[in-house]
C-alpha positions, 0 to 999 in steps of 0.5 A: 583343629581336628577337622582342619588337619586331615584336610591340610594333610589331603591338601599337602598330599594333593600338592606333593603329588602334582610336584613328583609328577613335575620332578618325573617330568623334568629328566624328559625336558631335559632330554627333549631340548638338545634332541629339538635342537638336533632337528633345527637345520645347521648352519652353514659350514663356512658362512661369508666373510662380512667385511668390516664397515671400515675396510679399504676400498679395492684397488680400481683404475680408470680411463680418460677415453673407451677407445683409441688407435693405435699410436695414441695415448690414454690416461689411466687413473688409479684409486684404492691401491697400498702406498708407494707401490709398484704396478705394471699397466698393460693392454691386453686381449681375450680380456687377458686370458690365458696370462700375461701372453695376451698382452702387449708387454713391449708398450706396457709401463711402470708406476708407483703409487702415492702416499694416498695409494693413487697414481695417474699414469699416460699408456700408449695404445698398442695392439695386443697379440690377442684380438679384442675384447680387450682391457687395461690390465693394472697389477702389482709387482712387490708385495701381496697380488693386486689387480684392476682391469677397466674395458678398452677398444683399440680402434682398428684391432680385429674382434673375435668371441671370447674362446672357452676358459680353461680354468682348471689346469692340472691340480694334483695332491701334493700332501696327504689329505686330513679332516679337521673340527671335531664333534660337539654336543648335539652330535651326540644326539644325532645331529649331522657330524661336520668336518674340514677336508683339508688338501695341498693341490698343486698346478701342474698345468701352463694356466692357472686354475681360477675357483675350480670346482671340486666334487666332494663325496661321502660313502658309507659301507659299500655303497656308492658316494654320494657326489656334491659340487663345490667351489673353492674361492681363489686362484691355482696359479700355474706352478704353485700349490695352495691349501685348500678347504672344503667343508664335509657334512654327514646326514643326521644321525649317521655313524660308523665307518665313512670315506670322503673323496675328492674329485677334480676334472672326473679324476678322484685325487685323494680319498680319506677315511672318517669314523663316526661314533654312533649318537648314544644321546639318542639311544638313552632319549628313547630309553629314558622316554619309554620309563619316564613317560608312563611314570610321569602319566602314571603319577597324574593320574594318581594325581588326578584321582585322588583329587576327584575321589569323595572326601569323608565329610564332605556336603553332599551336591544338591539334588541328588536324594541319597537313602541311609542305610539303616543303622543297627544300634550297637550292643551296650555293655554294662558299666561297672560303676565306682562308689560316689565319694562322699560330697561334703555339704555345702555351706548356708552361704551356698545355698543360692548357689546350688539351688537357683531355683530358690529365692532366699524367702522361699526357700525351706527351712532346715529347722521346720520340721514336716506336719504330720498331719494335714491341715483341716479344713473350715466346718470339719469336724 
């Protein structure tokens, strides 16, 4: 029991040292996990919407013939439209670039969709004011806008290359821009800050702006802005306004005062300041790294040294002769002996118990006196 006690204490000390080293490493691991997550590439700010499996089909139109001359008739069949919706059918030139100004509006037809969203209508063939390539254009008159085109050739009508499409119009900002969104926990550890630049623009031109391409720039201090092209999917009709949202992202670890600029058609439309806080999590991480790592290394080293050092009374390794130093005899101190106490005389029945080397028949008798004279041998005088 005396030997097992120190061994158990040493084992408990080694276990406690390893547990202390593990507890010392836990704060470091807790800081490393968010820091590693911050280094991962950030997901896209605006993900492409996923159409549900039960989404309604897009409206479409089909023609009974791909080519017909002036004065003929083509049958237009449509599916996927909203029920009981009024539509207009037109033959347009130049793929309807420039709007209905390129269509034969006087020879168009109107049709109402059925309960299942389909229709069938005969459309007279007329020459549009613009050269081909031509299309049969179907559009809703009431309700949410929806359009569909089908290629068509007007026999005998001139054909010309498509003009360069002006998708820009004249856009201007009607309301002050603003940045929407907030920073998460990873931004505190150096992840790229992200926001959404929200502006309300109006189209002052005569043509619609389809899928306009903006340039979003970010700058810090006196540095020039870094521009990035972003295309907004949609159409800004002439004389209308539209709310536009564009994602903005700064580099990882950015902080301080930044300026977000919006440019369109080579002209800066708006500027919005953006104050980004310092990522104190990175600073805290390095401080704890400088404190925790040396402490953890020290504790692990002490645990290794404690395990590797020789133990008193441990078995010596074989094959190694160890010389013993001569032991010096410790000086003996005289001990004071106390007078022995008088022991009681044993009884006759206890003689065999006290003197086991005598048998009962050979034990000396207490009544027999020792001889005084030695025995004489035979023939002696």
